[in-house]
N, C-alpha and C positions, 0 to 999 in steps of 0.2 A: 403242615395241614393237607389231607387228602383233596385231591381235586377230581372226583369220580365223573362229573358232568364233563371235563375236558377231555379226560381220558376216553370216555365213551364215545365222542365226537370223533377222535383220533381213530379208534378201533373202527367205527362205523364208515370213516372215510376210506379206511384201507380195505374195508369189506365190498365197497362198492366198486372196486375195479379188479377185475379178474379173480373173484372169490372162488376158492378151490376147498375140496373136502379136506378136513384136519386128518393127518395121518394117525389116528388112533381109533379104536372100537367105537362104535355108535352107542354102546351101553355107558361109555365113561361121560355120563350127564354133566357132572361138574365141570370138566374140561371143556366140553362143547358149549355150556353156560358161559364160560369166563374168556374163550379165545375165539378169534376168528383166523382163517388163513386164506391165502391169497397166492395166486401163481400168476402174475403179470406176463403177457405174452413174450416167450423167449426167456423168461427168468426162472430162477431157482423159487421154491417155496418159501413164503413169508410167513411166521406165526407172531400172532400179536394177542396179547394177554392182559386182562386186569383183575384185580382180587383173584389171584390164582394162587395154588399150592405149589410152589416151586419145584420141590422135590418130585411131586407127583408129576408134574409136566415134563421133567427131564427123564424121568422113568418112562413115560410114555413115548417120548420121541425116540428114545433108545430102542424100545420094545417093538415099536410100529415099524420103524423104518431105519434100522442102523446104517449109519454111514451116508443117509439120504443128505445131499447138499442143500443146505438153507442159505437164502439170501439174508433174511432178517430174523433175529429174535429179539422180541420187544416185550418187555414186561414193565407194568407200571402199576402203582397203588398195590404194591404186594409186599411180603416181607421176605427179605433175603438179606439175613444178618451177616452172611459171610459166604465167600466163594472158596471152596477148598480146592487142593489140588486134583487135577485131572477131573474137573466137575463137568468138562464139555467133551468127555471121551466119547467117541463115536457120535459126536453132533457137530459135523463139519459146517461152521456157520461163517459167514463173511462179515456181517455187520451185527453188532449187540447193542441194544439200548436197556438199561434198566434204570428208570427214574422213579423217584418217590417210592423207594423198596427197603428204607432204613439199612441200607448197606454200609457196613463199618470195617470190615476186614477183607482182605483178598491175599489168598496164600500164594507164595513165589511160583508155584506151580499151577496154578489156577487155569492158565490158557494153554496148557501143554496139547499139543496136538493140533493148534491153530496158528502155529510161529509163522507159516508161510501162506496163509489164509485170511487172517482177519485184518480187514481194512478201516473199520469204522468202530470205535468204541465209546458209546456214550453212557457216563455213570453221573450225570446230573441229577442234582437234588436228592442226595444222600447223606450219609454221616460219616464219610472218610475223614480223617485226620491227617493222612500223609499220603503223599504221591505214591502209589504203588510201584515203585521203580524195578523190585526184582521181578515182579509178575510181568511187567511191560517189556523187559529189556531184549527179550527173543523175538518180539513180533515184527519181523522184517518187513511186512507189507503194509503195517499200520498207517494210515494216512491222516486219520482224524481222531482226537481225542478231547473228549469233553469232561472235564471234572468241575464244572461250574456249580455252585451253590452246594458246596459241602463244607466241611469245617476244617480245611486245610490251612494251617498257619504258617507253613515253613517249605520252601522249595530249595533243596540243596543243590549244591555244584553237581553238574552232570546228571540231573534227575531223569533226562530225556535222551541222554548221550548216544545211546545206541540206536535210536530211532531215526526215521526220516519222515517225520511228520510234516505235512502241509498246513494242518489247521490244529491249534491248540487252545482251548478255551478253559481259562481259570476263574471265570468272572464269579463275583459274589463270594469269595472266601476271603477272609480278613489276612493277607499275605504279608510274609516277609520274604524277598526273593535274594538269595545269595548272589554274587558277582557272576558266577557260572551255571546259574540255573538253566540258561538256554544254551550252553555249549553243546556242540554237535548238531544243533539245528540250524546253523548259520546259512547253509545253502539251499535247504529244503523248505524252511518254513514260510508260507504265504499269508496265513491269516492268524494272528495273535489276539485274542480278547482278554483283556486286563480290567474290565469294567468292574466298578465297586469293589476293588481290592485293597483299599485303605492307602493307596500310593500317596506320599507326599513329594515325590519326585519322580523323573524319569528313570526307570531301573537300569541299573549297570549292566550291560551285556546286550541290551535291545539293540543298540545302535551297531551292533556286528552282524544283524539279521538281514544280510546284503539281498535276498530273495523275497522278503516281505512286502507284500501289496497292501495288507489291510491291517491297521492297528487301532485298536479301540481302547482308549483310556479313560473312558467317561465315569462318571460318578466317583471321582477320586478327590484327593485333597491337595493337587498340585497348585503350587502358587507360582513357580516360575520355571522356565525352561532355559536351559545353557544355550550358549553360543554353539550355533551349527548342531543342536542337539539330535538331529536326525539324518547327519551327514553321511553315515555309513550304509543307510538304508536305500541304495539306488534304484530300486524297484518300488517304492511306496507309492501308492495312487490314492489311497484314502485314509484320513487321520481323524479320528474323533476325540476331541478333547473337552466334550460338553460337560456341563455341571462339574466343574472344578473350581478353583480359587484364583485363577489368573487374571492379574492385574495389567501388565505390561508384556509386551513380545518384543525381544530385543530385534534389532535391525537384521541380523544375520541367522536368525534361530531357524529358518527354513533353508539354508544355504546346502546344496546337496541333493535336495528334493524338489528344488523348484522347476526342473524340468520333467518331472514325473507326477508330481502331486497334481490331481485334478478335482479331488472332494476334501473340504476342509469344515469341521464344525467346531464353532467356538461357542455355542449356544450356552447361556446360564452360567457365564463367568462374572468377573468384576471389572471388565474393560471398560474404562471411562473416555479414552481417546482412539480413534480409529487408529489400528497399527500401520500406518502408510508405509513407513519405511520397511517395515517387515514383508508388506506385500507388494513391494516395489518389483521384486524380482519374480513373481508368480505369475508369469505370463500364461502358463498351461492350465491355470485354476478354472474349473467349470462350474463347480458349486461351493459357495460360501455361506454358511450359517453364522452369524454373528448377532442371533436375536437374542432378546433378554440380556442385555449388558446394561452398561451406564452412559451409553453414548448420547449426547447432548448435540452434537452436530457432525456433518460430514464435510471435510475439506473437499474443495473441487477437484483435487488431483488424487484422491484416495483410490480410485479404481482405475487410474490412468493405464497402468502397466496390463491389468487383467482385460486383454482383448477377446478372449474366448468365454468370458462368463455368461452361463445360461440360465442360472438359478442363483438368486440373492435373498437371503433373508434378514430382515433388519427390524422385524416387528418386535414389541416389548422393550425397546429402548425409549428413552426420554427424549425422542427426536421430535422438534416443533415443526420441521419442514425437509424436505429433500432437494438439494440444488440441481436443477436439471444439467449442469454444467458437468457434475461428477458422472453422468450417466450417457451423455450425448454419444459417446463413441461406442456405445453398447446397443444402440438402437437396433442393429441388424442381428445381435446375437442373443440377447436377454429376452428369455421367454417366460421366466417366472420371478415374481417379486413379492415378498411378504413384508409388510409394513402395517403401521397403525396402532392405536390405542388412544388413551386420553390425553397424551401430550401433543398428537399431531392435529395442526391446523390446516383445515383444508380451505385454502384460500389460492388467490391466483397464482401462487409460486407453485404450487402442485398441480396446476391445471395440465401440465405436459404428461402427467400419469395417465389422465383420462384420455388424452389424445393419443397416447401409444396403444391403450387398450382397444381403442378404435381403428388405429392405423396401423399398428406394428404387431398386432394378435398377440399383446403382454397379458399374461395370466396374473392377476393380483389377488393374493390371499393374506390371511392373517390368524395367528393363533390366538390374539387378545380376545377378550371379553368385556362388554359393557363400558364403554364402547368399544367395538371391534376394530373400526377404521378411523374415523374422524373424532377427535375429541372436541374440537370447536370448529365453526359456530355451532350454538346447541342444537339447531333445526337438522343438522347433518349427521348427528351422532347415530341415528338408525339407518343409515344410508350405507351402501357399498361403492366403490369407485365406478362401479358399472351403472350406478343410477345418478351419478353427477354429470349434469350437462356442460360439455365443452364449451358451448356457445355463451355462457353467462351463468349459471347457476352456482358458481363458486363464491365464497365469501370474499371480501374485500381484503387484499394483502397489504402490508405495510409499505 
């Protein structure tokens, strides 16, 4: 489905900064109507188009300023069925983005001439059915490759082996990944996005990505993670496991990344018991989202080892209360707490939260609705924790 409004906003945003005259004659009204050009201070020309005749655009670029350096060539909501060999001849461009262009085929020689130039290639939201390995293999300077939202079903061994990618996005493809799909990227890859790719388990080969800092495995069907699942990722700082089917985390699942992981999202899984043992070694964790699971209680020692925690999300769980003993060691570090919903009883047992808001600059939020914070007593359901009086307007606790 086309998204003309979003595309128009992107083009207008680009045009508002360093707008420049597009490099083709003024009488080419169709191109002037479809494209904007910009030249930010000290940068090469950027050309951004929507609803454009792609062949006419390329011809105009070649004729007007052959071999003029382009920073960005961005085309959206247009029709580019295929990229033939030498399609970018005399158009030296560093960054390419073709999205929502119905792109289905890329010839092996499509990027000829850009081997030592192209840095970022974004082909998201198209109709590609395979990774265009042959076309990519000589792009020595390519750092980012985005193939999200295509129709790719299989990634073969060595699909990216000649590249030195730092960012690879394969999100929203229904993928099968071969064991050696990421071979060659062990030392370079820092950001891997596998969101919504139909995974049922941690992909083989991911554990060898020793430079990986950010791993997104959200919106898959992962039910369990093996012992020391991420042990080979000695640089991992952020892990997104939200919206999977995880019920239990093994005590040693984070062994090997316990000294590097600072952000962990377990939002929207099926976790019924707080994974105290798995979290016991997570002393460097600063952000933990375990909202919208099945937690009914928090052990007093569940957060004991996490002495650097600054943001914690617990909202959306059927928690009746939060024991102050579990949080007391975080009074000087915790700055954000998400909680609430129809199960939470706002009685004297949670009075400490209102006190922290007042005395320790704690920000309390909730993604719940109807009620957002307090489930009971009934007259508290429309109040936030900021509206509760520390001196005595809490319900009577047990």
